[in-house]
N, C-alpha and C positions, 0 to 999 in steps of 0.2 A: 474936820467935820466930826461932830459928836453924835453918838448914837442916842436916840431918844425913844424909850419904850412907848411913851404916850403918843408920839408921832407915828411910830410903826403901827400901833393899834388903831389910830385914827385912819390911816391909809388902808389898813386891812378892812375896817368896817365900811369905808367908802367903796372899796372894791366889791365887797359883798352886796352892797345896795345896788351898785351899777350892774352887777351880774344878775341880780334878781330881776331887774327891769329889762334885761336883754331877752329878746324872743328866743324860743327854743331852737329854731332853725339856725340862728346865729351861734348859739351855744354849741350846736353840733358841728358847725364849721370850725369853730375854735378848737374843739376837741380833736377833730381830724387833723388840723394843722399841728397840734401838739403831738399827736401820734406819729405823724410823718417826721417831725423833728426828732422824736425819740428813736425812730428807726434809723435815721441818718446818723445819729450819734453812735448807736450800737454798731452800725456798719463800719464807721470810722475807727472805733475801738478795736473791733475784730481785725481790721486791716492792719492797724498798728501792732497788734499782738502777733500777727502772722509774718510781719516784716522781719527779714533776717537782721541780726545785730552784727556789729563789728567783731564781737568776741566769738561769734559762732564759726566753727571750722567750715571751710569752703568745700 
């Protein structure tokens, strides 16, 4: 699979047009889903950081 800057820009423009046509209420629902996803990722990272490692003394 080759990377095409022209194709990436075309997809980006199409996404912007689609988002512009989306009602505000739906945009807010999308934003809330993204925020919840961000919170879940942050919780998972914190949990991994707090997990004891094999090298840590018991």
